[in-house]
N, C-alpha and C positions, 0 to 999 in steps of 0.2 A: 608436453604431456609427460607425466612420470612413467618410466618404462614399465613398472609393474601394473599399470592400468591399461596398457595397450591392448592386451588380449581381451579384456572385459569390454572395452569401449569401442573396439574396432568397427563393429557393425553399426552401432548407434550414432557414431560421430557423423555419419552422413546427414542425420537430422539437423545437426547444428553447424555443419561445415560452412554453410552460407554466412554464418555469423562469426566465423573465426576471427575476423577483423571487424572494425567498425563498418556500418553500412556505407555505401558509396556516397560521395559528396554530390554526385550528379543527380538532379531531380528526376523523379520517376513519373510524376503526374498522377500517381495513384496513392490513396490514403494508405499509410503503412501499417495500420493495426488490423490484424485479423482476429476477431473475438474468439476467446476460448470459453466455450459454454455460453450461458445466457445470464447476464446480471446487469440490466440497463441502469439499475440503481444499486447502491451498496447492499450486499447480502445481509439478511437479518435472521436471527434465530437464537438457539441455546446450545451450549456445548457442555459435555459432562466433565471436562478436565478440571477446571477451576472449582467446580462444585464437589467432585468426588475423587479426582485423580484415579488411582488404580482400584479404588473401592467402589466400583460401579456395579450395578445389577440391571437386568432387564426391567425389573419392577420400578427401580428408581428412575430410570429413563422414561418409562411409560407414565409414571406419576407426574414427572416434571412436564411431560407433554400435555397431560390433562390440565395441570395448573395453567400452562400457557393458553389453553383454550378457554378454561373457565374464568380466568381473570381478565380476558380481553386482550392479552398480550398478542395472541395470534391475529386478532382483528387489527391490532396496531402495526402488524407487519412482521412479527417474530415467528417465522413459520418453519425454519429448518431446525430439526432436532438431530444433533450431531453426537454420535458415539465416538469418544476419543480412545486412547490407548487402553488395553486391558481386556478386549473382547475375545481374543484368539486363544486357541489351545495349542495347535501345531499345524504344520504343513504335512499332508499325507504324501508319503514318498512314492506310493504306487502310481499316482497320477498328478501330483503337485497340487491337489485341491486343498484349500484352506478349511480347517476344522474349527468350529466355534466351541468356546468353553460353555458347555450346557449347564454347568453348575451355576453360572451367572445368567445365562440366557436359556432358560428351560424350553422355550418354544422352539429353539433351534434343533432340538433332539428329534429330528424327523425320521432318522433311520434310513434303511434302504441303501441303494448304491451311493447316494450323496453323502451319507453319514450324518452331516448336520447342514442346516440352512438357516440363514437369517431372513428368508422371505416371509415367514409368518410375522416376524417383528416389523418389517417394513410395511406389510399389509395393514397392520394395526395402526402404525403412524399415519399412513395415507388415509385410512378410514376416518381419522380425526381431521382431515383436511390439511395436513401438514406434509412437509418434505422430510426425508430421512438422509442423514449423513453418516459417513464412516471414516475411519482413520487407517493410514498405512504409513510406510516409510519407503523412501526412494532406494535405500540400500538393502542389504540382506537382513539386517536386524533393526529393532526399534529402539527408541529412546529409553523406554522402561527397562529394557534388558541391560542397559549400561548404567542407569541412574536410580532405578527403583528396585534394587536387588533384594530387598527384604519382603517384597510383595508376594503373597501366595498366588497371585493371578498372572504370573509370567508364563510365557509359552513353555511347554514341557516336551521331553523326549530327547532324542539324539541331537547332536549338533546340527545336522541337516534338517531335522524336523522342527528345530527352533528357529530356523531361518524363515521368518514370516513376512519379511519385507518384499517389495516388488521386484528387486533385482533378479533377473533370470526368469521372472514369471509375469512380466508386465501384461502381455496380451491375455494370458490365462486369468489373472486376477481381475483385470478391468472388465473382462467379459462376465466373470462371476458376479462382481460387485454391482455393476450397472445393468447387466443383462438379466441373469437368473435371479439375483437378489433384489434388483430394482431400486438401488439407492440413487439419490439425486445429487449428492454432495460428497466430495472426497478431499480430506486433508492429508497431504503427503509430507511427512516430516523428513528431516535430513540427517538424523543422527547416524544412520548407516554409512554416511560419507565422511563423518568427522570423529566418531567416537570409538572406532575399532582399529586404530593403528597398532603397529606391532608392540609399542611400549605402553598401551593403555590397559588398565586392569582387566577389562572383559576378555582381552586376548591373552595376556600373560597368565591368566588363570587357567587357560586351556579350554574354556567353555565355548569360545567363539573363534571363527576364522578371522584372520587379519584382512582388512580392506583399507587401502589408501593410507592416509586420508586424502580424498580429493578436495576436501574443504577444511581450511584451517581458520577457525573462528577468530575474528579480529585481525586477520592477515590475508587480505585479498591477493597480495602479490605472491604468496606461497600456495594459494589455492588453485586447483585446476578448474578454472571458471568454465571453459568450454566443455570439459567433461561433465560437470554438474548440469550445465544447461542442456547438453545432449541427453542426459538421463531423464530429466524432466520432459524434454521434448518428445521422448518416446512414449511417455504416459499420455501426453497431449494427443499424439497421433492415434493411440489405441482408443482413447475416449471418442475421438471424432469418428472412428470406425464403428464403435458400438452404439453411439448416440449421434448419428449424423444430423439430427435436428438441432443439436446443441442444447438439449434440455438437461443441463447439469451445471455444477459449479466445481471448479478445481482450485483448491487452496494450496499454494506453494509455501511450505513452512521451512524456510532456510534462514530465518532469524537475521536478515540483513547481511548475511555472509556471502562470499563469492560474488560481490557486486550485483546481487540479485535485483537490487532496486533499478538497475538499468535494463534488465532483460526479462523481468518477471512477467510483463504483459505479453511477451511472445509465447509463453508456455502455460500461463495460468490466468484464471479469472481474478484472483487476488493473491498477493504475495506479502509475506511477513517482512517487515522492514527493520526488525529489532529482535533482541533477545526476549525471552518470555516475560510477560507482564507479571506483577505481583500485587498484593493487596496493600502495599504502602504507597503513599502519595508521591515520594520522589521517583519510584520506579515508573509510575504512570506518566510523570512528566518526561522521563527519559524516552519512553516509547512514543509519546506524542511528538517529541522533537525529531524523531527519525523520519516522520512523514511531513512535518510542517513546511519544509523547504523543498518538497518534491512535487509541487503543484502541477508541473507540466507532464508528469508521468501517470496521472490518474485521469479518469474520465469514464463515460458510459461504457460498461463492459470491462473495465480495467481499474483495479482499486488498490491503492496503498493500504497495507493492513498493519496497524500498530498493536495488534493482538486483541484477544477477547476482553470484554468488559469485566471489571472487578466489582462492579456495583452490587452491593449486598454483602461484601466481604471487607474485613479489616478497616482501613481508613475510609471506606466507602459504604459502611453498613448503616443501619437505621439510626444510629446515634451520630452519624456524620453526614447529614443530608446536604450540607453545603458542599462538601468535597464530592459527594456523589453527583450532584448537579453539575459541578465543574467537569468531572470526568465525562459525563454524557455530552455536555455542551462542546467540549473539545473534539470528541469523536464526531459530533454532528457537523461542526464547521469545516472539518477536513474530509468530509465524505468518507469516513472509515466504515468498514463493515461493523455491524452491531450484533455481536454474539454474546448473549447473557451467559455468565459463568458463575452462577451461585446456586445453592440448594434452595429451590423455590418453596420447599415445604417449611422453611425456617425464616424467610424474610418477612419484614413488616409490610402492612398494606401501603405505607408511605413509599417504600421502595418500588412496589409494583406500580403505583401511580406515577412515580418519577420516571420509570422506564417507558411508560405509555405516553408521556407528555406529548400531545399531538402536534403542537407547533414546533417543538424541538425535533421530533422525529421527521416532520415534514421538511425541515431544513436539511437534514441528512439525506432524505429520500428525494430531494428535488430532482425532477426529470432532466434538467440541464446537465447534471453530473459534474459541476465545477467544484474543485477543491478550493477552500478558502485560501486567500493570499495574505501574507503578513504585510500590514500597512504601517505598523510601528512596532519596534522591539527595543528593549534594553534588558539588562539582566533580571529585572523584577517584573516588567510589564510587557504585555503584548496586546496588539489589536489586529484581529484577522477579519477580512471581509470576503464574503462569498456572494457571487452574482447568482440570482435565482432566475428560473425560467421566465417568470412574468415581468422581469426587469427590476424588481425590488432587490435590495441588498440585505443579506444577513450579516450582522457584525457582532463579534465576540470580544469582550474586554477581559483580560486574564491577569490577575495579580498572582504572580509566581512566588512572591517574597513572603517574609515572615512578619511584616508590619502593614498597617493600613497604607494604601497607595492612592494617589490622586492621578486621574486620567483626564486628558483633553481629547475628546473625539471631534474631528473636524470634517467639514464637507469634503475636503480634499481627500481624506482617508477613504471616503465613500465614492470618490470620483463624481461628486454631485456639485451643483451650482451653489456657491457660498452666499448668494444674495436671495435665495429662495427658501422658504421654510421646508424643513425636512421632518417628516412625521416618524416617530419611533413607536414600535409595539414590542412589549416585553413578551418574549416567547415562553418564558416559564409561567408568568402570571396570566398569560392569554388576555392581556389588557393593553389598551393604548397607553403610551408613556410620554405623551406630550410632543411638542415640536421644538425645533431649534433652528436658528439661522446662523450659519458660519461655524460655530463651535458650541460644544456643551461639556460641562465639567461633571466628573463622577468621582466618588471615593469608594474604593473596594476594600473589603476585609482581606486578611491573608487567605490565600488559597481560593478566593472567590472568582467566579467568572460570570459576567452578565452577558445575556444573549438577546439580541433584538433583531427585528426586521426593520428596514428603513425605506421610506418612500419619499422620493424627491425628484427634482429635475436634474438629469444627467449633464455633466460638463459638455459632452459632445452632443450637439442637437440632433445629429444623425450618425448612427454607427456606434462604435465602442472601441476602447483600447484593447489590444490583443491580450494584455495582462489581466483584463477583467474576466476573460473566458478561457481559462487554462485547459478546460476539458475539450476545447476545440483544437488543441495543439497536440501534435505528436512529435516527439524528439526522435527523428530518423537518424541523426548523427550528433553526438554531443561534443565532439572535438577533443575529448580528454585523451591525452597521449600517455600519461603515467598516472596510475591510480593513487589517490591520496585519501586518507581517512578524514571524515567530516569533524572538524574541531568544535563545532558549536552545539552539538547534541549534549544535553545535560548529563553529566557523568555520575549517576547515582551508583552506590554500591549495590550489586545484585543481592537479592534476599538470601541466596544460598552461599554467599561469599563472606570472607572476613578481610580486614585491612592488614593482611600479613605480607603484602607485596609492595610493589612500587606505585600502585594506584590504578584506577580505571582509566585507561588511555582511550583516545578516539578510536573507534572500532569499525565504522561503517564507510566503505569506499563509496566514491561518487562525488567527492568534493570537487567542484568545478563544473557541475551540470548547469544547464540553462535555468534561469530564475525569472520570475515576474517582479518588476519594479525593484530589481537589485542586480548587481553583478553576480557572476557565479560564486564569488568569494565573499559575498555578504557586504559589499561596499555600495555606496550610493552610485547611481548611474551618472557619470560626469565625463564630458568631452571638452577639452581645452577650457576647464574651469566653469563650464556651463552645466548645471545640474538638471537632470530630468527626473521628476518624481514618478512619472509613469513611463513604462517601456519594458523592454526585454533585454536582459544581459546574457551573453553567451561567450564561448570561446571561438577563435578563428577555426576554420575547417569544420563548421557545424552546419547542419541542415534541419530546419524546423518546418513542419507542415502545419498549415492553418486551414481548417474547414471554413468556407465562406458562405454566409447565409444568402439565399436567393434575393435578388434585387440590389446587392451591394454594387457600389459604383467605383470605389477607389481605395487603394492602399497608400498610406503615407507614413513616413518616419523621418527622423533626423538621425543620421548614422555616423559612426566614427569609432576610432580606437579609444577605448576608455582610459581615463587618466590613471586608473589603478593598475594598469597592465604591467605584467612582469617583462614580457617581451616588448621591446621598444624600437626595433629596427625593421622587422618584416612589414611589408605592405599587405593590406587586406582590401579586397573588393567586395562590395555588398551587392547582391543580386536578388531580384524578385522574379519568381517564375509563377506562371498560372497555367494549370492543367498541362504541364510539361513544356510550355513555351516560355522563353525568357522575355519578360515584359519591361524590365528596367535594370540598370546596373550603374555602379560608380567606377571610376578609375581606381587603381590601388591607392588606399589612404594609409597614413602613418600616424604614429603617436605625435601628439601636440599639434595636429591639424584640426581646424574647426570642423564641427559637424556639418554634413551636407544634407540637404533636403532630397529625399528619394521618394518617388511616387509612381504608381502604376494604375492603369485603367483596368478595373475588375469586372466590367460588364460582361455577363455570361460566364464568368469564371467560377468554378466550384472549389478548387483547391489551390491555395497559395503556398509556395515553398520559399522560405527565406534562407539564403545561402550566404555565409561569410567565408570567402575563399582566401586563404593565406598564400602569399607569393614569396617563396624562399624561406629558408630556415631562420630561426631566431634562438640563438644559444642561451639567451637570458631567461627563457621560460615561455609559458603559454601566452598568447596574445588575447587580451580581453576586449570584446567589442560590445558596443551599445546600439540597440535599435530604439533610440529615444522617441517617446510618444508614438510608438508603432500603433497604428489604428486602421480599422476597416470602416469605411464610410459609405 
């Protein structure tokens, strides 16, 4: 921890102290995820930021809420109306109470001891049958105070009065927002931890106090990860105190920094995996990529968040319906939160209809909560497959390139039998799209994505591959010993940047995390030159928890040290635990040994834990392991 943070964080580090190191390798027999709030499916709604940024008013928000109701968007699931940055006037020093800018929110001018209140606003939102969301920052000051300095709607007053963030006021503010004001959703930004260092303009100008930074964007190794996690953890505890029933959503907006992708589920309902989205197609692809390989980190009540939808804006407006469909299709297949971010008074009916597309939204909102898994990828083409609660598969074909591209969709991509007809249904057209046996060819335009549901006979006559149901998996320990940036995220130039430096470098830590049907480093699963198309790739000293459906009989896999491993000398034993009891294990295995069959009786078992235990150090690097064809039968 940086010395200058010690006094600020001393009390709250107790919240995160248990996570100062990786969770233990020893199985616990207890499912490791404790939900934060309530979101069994990805949250849906509308947010003011992409539509109005700092130029928001109460009337604009209420008008947008009315459009949401009148157009059927609310009936389609978009029910959370979220006010972003720009609503606050100042913090009242006498008691620390937040004061609302009544010039923008006139109904907040209630007078009396409270001064102002947003309760009249939330009451109007709730009267429409909708939920109400608000914005804050984890630090002392907000993003707008650092980056929207020309706005007339910035907090006013003395330096202390302009400290409108949560720091030092967590319990007071959460009680106000979720108790007295009755909000249902809170987005907590992180600029207060990253944008107010001693050399940053907001501080050198003398207008703001120095803080940190605890977070260095694009540099997890220089970030105080535990400090950031502890600060968000304090918000989580306050919310659980004010709303013990869990009737809220907490959005952690740390833009993929401080390795938040590995701990976001501990402190939030959803967590941003990337920098801000923008209305250009390349930026959308960048944001999508930051969640596409994190399938084991999402599931019911815990969601990877590639940011709000830009549908209706820029490359995704009414003149670009192909790109708009692609955008929504990508968010649907990876079970991302769907937050509309456009001025609904200006969009075309076609955009409204697109956002409501019932079979596309149903894929996103499928109750099983599985994120889609990459079944094929090259630089221009991707195929992602998502298992649905009723056993069907959703499949998306995405042409990322600038020319027409041919695709071959196979039964193996879908983990379905290649000798039995597979029926496709076009989710956009809401129409059957024929059948195929074995494989089917497609040709897609640039930037096009096709989205289908598929019905067929599964490869496994009983049970499923673990990689088919990533929402049933919790990464209790990932085995990563040194943080590395993810090199395969599309490196677009941010809309607010110029190419006057050395380039956009890999920015998001977590490279090496467990993957479905891939090694942690995006290689094929292969042990002594035998390839496994289906399975789980991980690092040694990892522990994965798998929820087991009632009636399951057996776990089985072919396990070994992967051919792609960097570390080639240490031994690794593979262990299967059920409800805290060791059910099966291998002796230590090493590089270039053939895969071994490992199985365990699961009758009566509710939770399986897969442990890859490393024996001794390996100076060459991390040891990559493969759970080939890992399955529950």
